[in-house]
C-alpha positions in Angstrom: 42.5 -4.4 -40.4 41.3 -8.1 -41.5 44.9 -9.1 -42.7 46.0 -8.1 -39.0 43.3 -10.6 -37.9 40.8 -8.2 -36.6 37.0 -8.4 -37.0 35.8 -4.9 -38.5 32.7 -3.3 -39.3 31.5 0.3 -40.1 29.1 2.4 -37.5 26.5 4.4 -38.5 28.6 7.7 -38.4 31.0 5.8 -41.2 33.9 5.4 -38.5 35.7 2.0 -39.4 36.2 -0.3 -36.7 38.8 -3.3 -36.2 38.8 -5.3 -32.8 40.5 -7.9 -31.2 39.0 -9.7 -28.4 40.9 -10.6 -25.1 41.6 -13.6 -23.0 39.7 -11.9 -20.3 36.6 -11.1 -21.9 35.5 -8.6 -18.8 38.4 -6.1 -19.5 38.0 -2.6 -20.7 39.4 -1.8 -24.2 42.4 -0.3 -25.7 41.1 2.3 -28.7 44.1 3.3 -30.9 43.2 5.6 -34.0 42.9 8.8 -36.3 41.3 10.1 -38.6 40.8 8.9 -42.6 39.6 12.2 -44.0 41.9 14.9 -45.2 42.0 18.8 -46.0 41.8 20.1 -49.7 44.9 19.5 -51.0 46.2 17.8 -48.4 49.2 15.5 -47.5 48.9 11.9 -47.2 50.4 11.4 -43.4 47.9 13.7 -41.5 45.5 11.4 -39.8 46.5 7.6 -41.8 49.7 7.5 -40.4 47.9 6.9 -37.0 45.8 4.4 -38.3 48.3 2.3 -40.5 50.6 2.0 -37.2 47.8 0.4 -34.7 47.5 -1.9 -37.6 50.5 -2.9 -38.5 51.5 -3.6 -34.4 48.6 -5.6 -34.3 49.7 -7.4 -37.3 52.7 -7.9 -36.0 51.4 -9.7 -32.8 49.3 -11.6 -35.2 52.3 -13.0 -37.4 54.1 -13.9 -33.6 50.8 -15.8 -32.2 49.9 -13.3 -29.3 46.6 -11.4 -31.1 44.3 -13.5 -29.5 46.6 -13.8 -26.0 45.9 -9.9 -25.5 44.8 -9.4 -21.4 42.2 -6.8 -22.9 40.8 -6.1 -25.8 42.6 -3.8 -28.7 40.4 -2.1 -30.9 41.4 0.1 -34.0 39.1 3.1 -35.2 39.6 5.1 -38.4 37.4 8.1 -37.5 35.6 9.5 -40.6 35.5 13.2 -39.7 38.4 14.9 -37.9 39.1 17.7 -40.2 35.5 19.5 -40.7 36.4 20.6 -44.1 32.7 20.4 -45.7 30.7 21.2 -42.6 33.0 23.0 -40.4 32.4 21.1 -37.5 35.4 19.3 -36.4 35.7 15.4 -34.8 32.4 14.3 -36.1 33.3 10.5 -35.8 35.0 10.5 -32.7 32.7 13.0 -31.1 29.4 10.4 -31.9 32.2 7.4 -30.4 32.4 10.0 -27.2 29.2 10.9 -27.0 29.5 14.5 -27.7 28.0 14.7 -30.6 24.1 16.2 -30.2 21.6 14.9 -32.7 21.0 18.1 -33.8 24.5 18.2 -35.4 22.4 16.2 -38.1 21.3 18.6 -40.1 24.2 20.9 -40.1 24.2 21.5 -43.9 27.0 22.3 -46.1 27.7 25.1 -48.7 25.2 23.6 -51.1 22.4 23.0 -48.4 23.4 19.1 -48.2 23.0 18.1 -44.4 25.1 15.7 -42.3 22.0 13.6 -42.2 21.5 13.9 -45.6 25.0 12.6 -46.7 24.5 9.4 -44.2 21.6 8.6 -45.8 22.8 8.5 -49.3 25.6 6.3 -48.4 23.3 4.2 -47.2 23.2 4.8 -43.5 20.3 5.3 -41.3 21.3 9.0 -40.3 18.5 9.2 -37.6 19.0 10.3 -33.8 18.4 6.5 -33.0 21.4 5.6 -35.1 23.9 8.2 -33.6 22.8 6.7 -30.2 24.0 3.3 -31.3 27.5 4.8 -32.1 27.8 6.1 -28.4 30.4 4.0 -26.4 30.1 3.3 -22.2 33.1 5.1 -20.3 32.8 2.0 -18.3 33.8 -0.7 -21.1 36.9 1.8 -21.8 40.7 1.7 -20.4 42.3 3.9 -22.3 42.4 5.9 -26.2 45.9 6.6 -27.9 46.7 7.8 -31.0 50.0 8.4 -33.5 50.2 11.4 -35.5 52.7 13.2 -37.4 53.3 16.8 -35.1 52.5 19.2 -38.2 55.1 21.4 -36.8 59.2 22.4 -36.7 60.3 21.3 -33.0 61.0 17.4 -33.4 63.4 17.9 -36.8 65.1 21.0 -34.7 65.7 19.0 -31.6 66.7 15.7 -34.2 64.3 13.6 -32.3 61.6 11.3 -34.4 59.6 11.0 -31.7 57.7 13.0 -29.5 55.1 12.8 -26.1 52.2 15.2 -26.2 51.6 16.7 -22.9 48.0 18.6 -23.8 46.1 19.9 -26.8 45.4 23.5 -27.7 41.5 25.0 -27.0 40.0 26.2 -29.9 37.4 28.1 -31.5 36.0 28.5 -35.2 33.9 31.1 -35.9 32.1 32.3 -39.1 31.6 36.0 -39.7 29.4 37.4 -42.3 29.5 41.5 -43.6 26.8 42.9 -45.3 27.2 46.2 -47.1 25.5 47.5 -50.0 25.9 45.7 -53.1 26.8 48.6 -56.2 28.6 49.7 -59.6 32.6 49.9 -58.9 32.5 53.2 -61.2 28.9 55.5 -60.0 29.0 55.0 -56.2 31.2 57.9 -54.6 33.7 56.2 -52.1 32.2 58.5 -49.0 28.9 57.3 -49.6 30.1 53.5 -50.1 28.9 50.4 -47.6 32.0 48.2 -48.8 31.7 44.7 -47.1 35.0 43.6 -48.4 36.6 46.4 -46.9 34.9 46.0 -43.8 35.8 42.4 -43.8 39.7 43.3 -44.2 39.7 45.7 -41.3 38.5 42.9 -39.0 40.9 40.2 -40.5 44.2 42.9 -39.9 42.8 43.4 -36.1 42.2 39.9 -35.8 45.6 39.9 -36.6 47.3 42.2 -34.5 44.8 41.1 -31.7 46.9 37.9 -31.8 50.1 39.2 -31.7 49.7 41.5 -29.1 46.8 40.1 -27.2 48.2 42.1 -24.0 47.4 45.8 -25.9 44.5 44.9 -26.3 43.0 42.9 -22.7 43.2 43.7 -19.5 41.7 42.0 -16.2 39.1 42.7 -15.4 39.7 41.9 -11.4 42.0 44.9 -9.9 42.2 46.1 -13.3 45.7 44.3 -14.0 47.1 43.1 -17.2 47.5 40.3 -19.1 50.9 39.1 -19.6 52.3 38.6 -23.3 53.4 35.0 -22.0 50.0 34.1 -20.5 49.4 34.0 -24.6 51.7 31.3 -25.4 50.7 29.2 -28.1 48.1 31.9 -29.1 47.3 31.6 -32.8 44.5 33.0 -35.1 43.8 32.2 -38.4 41.4 33.3 -41.3 41.6 30.4 -44.0 38.6 30.9 -46.2 36.7 34.2 -47.3 34.1 34.5 -50.3 32.3 37.6 -51.5 29.1 38.3 -53.5 28.4 38.6 -56.5 32.3 38.2 -56.8 32.9 40.4 -60.1 35.3 42.9 -60.2 33.1 45.8 -61.7 30.7 45.2 -58.3 31.3 46.2 -55.0 30.5 43.8 -52.6 27.9 43.5 -50.7 28.1 40.7 -48.6 31.5 39.0 -47.6 31.9 35.9 -45.3 35.2 34.5 -43.9 36.3 31.8 -41.3 38.1 32.2 -37.8 40.4 30.3 -36.4 41.1 31.0 -32.7 43.9 28.2 -30.5 45.3 28.5 -27.7 46.7 26.4 -24.5 44.5 28.1 -21.7 40.8 28.2 -22.5 40.3 31.9 -20.8 42.9 33.5 -22.8 40.9 32.3 -25.7 37.6 33.2 -24.0 39.2 36.7 -23.8 40.1 36.3 -27.4 36.5 35.9 -28.9 35.1 38.2 -26.7 37.5 41.1 -27.7 37.3 40.4 -31.8 33.4 40.3 -31.0 33.7 43.3 -29.7 35.5 45.0 -32.3 34.1 43.7 -34.8 30.9 44.8 -34.3 32.4 48.0 -33.4 33.9 48.6 -36.6 31.1 47.3 -38.5 29.1 50.2 -36.9 31.8 52.9 -37.9 31.8 51.5 -41.6 27.7 50.8 -41.7 28.2 47.9 -42.4 25.7 44.7 -41.1 27.8 42.2 -38.7 26.8 38.8 -37.3 29.2 36.3 -35.6 28.2 32.3 -35.9 30.3 30.2 -32.9 31.0 27.2 -35.4 33.0 24.8 -33.3 34.4 25.2 -29.9 36.5 22.0 -28.1 38.8 23.2 -24.4 41.9 22.2 -24.3 43.2 19.1 -23.3 45.9 17.6 -21.1 47.0 13.8 -21.9 46.8 11.3 -19.0 50.5 11.4 -17.3 50.4 7.3 -16.8 50.0 6.7 -20.1 52.1 9.4 -21.9 54.6 8.4 -19.1 54.3 4.8 -20.4 54.5 6.1 -23.9 58.0 8.0 -23.3 59.0 4.7 -22.0 57.9 2.7 -25.0 59.9 5.4 -27.6 62.8 6.3 -25.3 64.0 2.2 -25.9 62.7 2.0 -29.6 64.7 5.4 -30.8 67.6 3.7 -28.4 67.1 0.6 -30.2 67.0 1.9 -33.5 70.2 4.9 -33.6 72.2 2.3 -30.8 73.6 5.5 -29.0 72.7 7.1 -25.7 69.6 9.0 -26.4 68.0 11.8 -24.1 65.0 12.2 -23.0 62.1 12.3 -25.4 60.8 15.3 -25.9 57.5 16.4 -24.4 55.4 19.2 -26.5 51.8 21.0 -26.7 49.9 20.5 -29.5 48.5 23.4 -31.6 46.6 21.2 -33.9 43.4 19.9 -32.6 42.7 15.9 -32.9 40.4 13.2 -32.0 41.9 12.7 -28.6 40.4 15.6 -28.1 36.9 14.1 -28.9 37.9 11.1 -26.8 39.3 13.0 -23.7 35.3 13.2 -22.8 35.4 9.3 -22.8 38.3 8.3 -21.4 42.2 8.8 -20.6 44.1 9.9 -23.9 47.9 9.7 -24.7 49.5 11.0 -27.9 52.9 10.3 -30.0 54.4 12.7 -32.0 56.2 11.7 -35.1 58.9 14.2 -36.8 57.9 15.5 -39.9 59.6 17.4 -42.5 60.2 20.7 -42.5 56.8 20.9 -40.1 55.1 21.1 -43.4 51.8 19.5 -43.0 48.0 20.1 -44.7 50.0 20.6 -47.5 51.1 17.7 -50.7 54.7 18.5 -49.6 53.8 16.6 -46.3 56.8 14.1 -45.7 57.4 11.5 -43.2 60.8 9.4 -43.1 60.6 5.5 -43.6 62.2 5.1 -40.6 60.8 7.5 -38.4 57.5 5.6 -39.7 58.8 2.6 -38.6 59.7 3.9 -35.1 56.7 4.9 -34.1 54.6 1.3 -35.4 57.6 0.2 -32.7 56.5 2.1 -30.0 52.8 1.2 -30.4 54.2 -2.5 -30.4 56.6 -2.1 -26.8 53.8 -0.4 -25.9 51.5 -3.2 -26.5 53.9 -5.9 -25.6 54.6 -3.9 -21.9 51.0 -3.0 -21.0 48.8 -5.0 -23.1 49.9 -8.3 -24.0 50.1 -11.5 -21.3 50.3 -10.9 -17.7 51.5 -7.6 -18.1 48.3 -6.0 -18.2 48.7 -2.6 -16.7 46.0 -1.3 -13.9 
């Protein structure tokens, strides 16, 4: 960021900022960003690609002598915690900036009992309610937010397009289910007398899969007793990504099993219906198996629709970039929904948002095999540069 001519600082939630001021000192700021953290056993493009593209575009403006002639300030933000791996609560950095992170979140703990507040203090941050308020941005000071991100899916590759415009992001719910049974010896407790938390958890997980594959079979509208149509659940996905048992020995009937649930859908009402039905099934199955179950809501994010004006501007920039790079007549730049969550979801509470997707090989992400070609990285950076030239530089400021 400093090399690109930006003024830098780190805020009280660990977000890294790089800012270039404008000729108009009262103009609203364009924010561009993505996240610096990764999931476990991750690739290197998810998150960091968007940060590097933004810095690179601004560095070109610096090289061309245009950086300090901007008509509005531009700020790049590398958000501190989007994935939520450690604390099971996503968008910590961006939610704090958007004013959507409650002070109570600082007391959220990881598996070892360390809280977000503890970790912040260990790394020389205040970690206080007051310091959290310092991170929040004033909505009136922000013009918009743009994020570049790898698609994390196979659509762009299948269409032969390096870039795509995001029209919206699926809403998501994260749950933690705890199943408590009766711990016992694997060789001495008769099958009909067991209260096996592992078997109960297994049934719950299989039921979740069935519910999300065939939601129209399990759900009906309350009004007029109509039926849900399968098409209304387009994009619905449910995942159990983490499971643990206690005591975790091969010759012991588990006394407790915990597992996570991730439910995503383009429609918030559909997602809510799935969460409600799954919860009902959890308590029914646990009752039948004589085990105790609790459901903890760890995270909820409503679906987000990207700003139509920003999206159109990004689409024009993408079309112009691809045309110049390929020197061929290009079809329309694809427009698609995102099933993955992004910092733009949190930032939509602060300002209008737009997103650019970049093609990735095989649609593989959250894996060391994650890959984006050099040409596609180049294209994404050029789109941001084109956007800045058209809408932020000189006298071309968009209203």
